[in-house]
C-alpha positions in Angstrom: -6.7 10.6 -8.7 -6.3 10.0 -12.5 -6.3 6.4 -13.5 -3.1 6.7 -15.5 -1.2 7.8 -12.4 -2.6 4.9 -10.4 -1.8 2.5 -13.2 1.8 3.8 -13.3 2.2 3.3 -9.6 0.9 -0.2 -9.8 3.3 -1.0 -12.6 6.2 0.4 -10.6 5.1 -1.6 -7.5 4.8 -4.8 -9.6 8.5 -4.5 -10.5 9.5 -4.1 -6.9 9.8 -0.3 -6.4 9.4 0.0 -2.7 8.3 3.6 -2.7 5.5 2.8 -5.1 4.4 -0.2 -3.0 4.4 2.0 0.2 2.5 4.8 -1.5 -0.2 2.5 -2.8 -0.5 0.9 0.6 -1.0 4.4 2.1 -3.4 5.5 -0.6 -5.6 2.4 -0.3 -5.4 2.3 3.5 -6.4 5.9 3.9 -8.5 6.5 0.8 -6.2 9.1 -0.7 -7.3 9.6 -4.3 -8.8 6.1 -4.4 -11.7 4.3 -2.7 -10.3 2.8 0.6 -9.5 -0.9 0.1 -7.9 -2.6 3.1 -7.0 -5.8 1.3 -5.1 -3.8 -1.4 -3.5 -1.7 1.4 -2.3 -4.9 3.1 -1.0 -6.3 -0.2 1.1 -3.2 -1.0 2.3 -2.6 2.6 3.3 -6.3 2.7 5.3 -6.0 -0.5 7.1 -2.9 0.9 7.6 -4.4 4.3 9.1 -7.6 2.8 11.8 -5.3 1.2 12.7 -3.8 4.6 10.4 -0.7 4.7 9.9 -0.3 8.5 7.1 2.3 8.1 5.2 -0.1 5.8 5.7 -2.8 8.4 4.3 -0.6 11.2 1.3 0.5 9.0 0.7 -3.1 8.1 0.6 -4.1 11.8 -1.9 -1.3 12.5 -4.2 -2.4 9.6 -4.1 -6.0 10.6 -4.8 -5.1 14.3 -7.9 -3.1 13.4 -9.1 -5.6 10.9 -9.5 -8.2 13.6 -10.8 -6.0 16.4 
C-alpha cells in the first residue's frame, strides 16, 4: 500500500477518527498492505475500542488471547 495512504490513515487515527483506527488495526493485524505488526494492531484496535467500536474490541481480545497462548 502506498506510504502516503498509510500516513493519511495514521493522521486521521491520531485525531480520533474511529474508522481509521479500526482500519489500521485490521491492516496491521492481518498484514493487509503493510507488514504485520501486532503491537501496532493492538494500539489502533485499543484506540477504536475505547471509543466504543465493538468489532475493534472483539478483534483486540482475539489478538491479546493469541499473543499469550
